[in-house]
N, C-alpha and C positions, 0 to 999 in steps of 0.2 A: 292463486297462491303460488303456483310454480313459476309464473312470470316474475313475481317479487323475489323469489329465491334466486332466479337466474340473474336479476339485476344486482343483487347483493354480492354474488360470487364474481361477477365480471370485473369490477374494479380491482379486486384482489388478484384475480388471474392476470389481468393486464399489468399490474404492478410487479408481479413476480417475473413476467417476461422482460419487463424493462430492467429489473434487477439482473436478470440473466445476461442481458446485453452488457451492462456495466461490469458484471463479473468477468465476462470474456475479455473486455478491454483491460481490466486490471490484471488478468492472468498474463496477457501479453506484456504489460508494463512490468509485472513481477519478474519475468524472464530478463527483460532489458536491465532492470535495476540490479539483479543478481550479477549480471556481467560487469556492470560498473563497480559493484562491490569487489569483485574479483580483481579488477584493474587497480582499484584503490589499495587493496591488500598487498598486491605485488609491489606497487610503488612505495608504499609505506615500509615494507620489509626491506627493500633495497636502500631506502633512505636511512633506516635504523642500522643496517649493516655497514653503511659507509660513514654516517655521521654520529653513530652511537646515541641518537636521540630521535624521538618521533617528531613529525611535522604536525604542529597543532592545528593548522588549517585542514589538513587531510583527516586528522583525528575527528575534528568537529564535523566535517563533511560526512565521514563514515558514521558518526552518531546519527546525523540527520537521515542518512540512507537506512540505517537500522530501524529507526523509528518509523520511517515510511513503509518499510517492509512489514513491520508489525501492524501498522494501521491497515495495510492492504489485506493481510491475513485475517485480521479481525472482521473486516467487511466480507471477505470471501467465505468465512466460516459462520456467518450470520451472528457473530458476537457483537456487531455494531451495525447500525443502519447509516452511519455517516460515511459518505464517499470521501476517500482520501484526496490529496492533491491530484489534479488541478481543480477539484470541486470545492476544496477547502484550502485554507492557508497552509503553507509549508511550516512544519514545526520540527524542532530537534528534540522536543520533550515528549515523553510518552503521555498520551491522553487516555485515560481510563473511562471510556464512554460506555 
């Protein structure tokens, strides 16, 4: 009976370690994306200061980055089992999974 219990636990233990590896990967990506958001923010601010209007392409890109950060945080906090981009398609719309 103890052998059966060990066999049932092992796949779950293995899955959590795989998830841990993905979580480390997404923590690194999270830091990089935050840097990109900072750059986009500064550029957008400068463009608004000079042109008195936002750049729609940068605004859309910023929305995509915000959604991506949200999806990463959902995965990291175990609120979603879906791995974000590059394991799923890039989306600029919030997915409530």
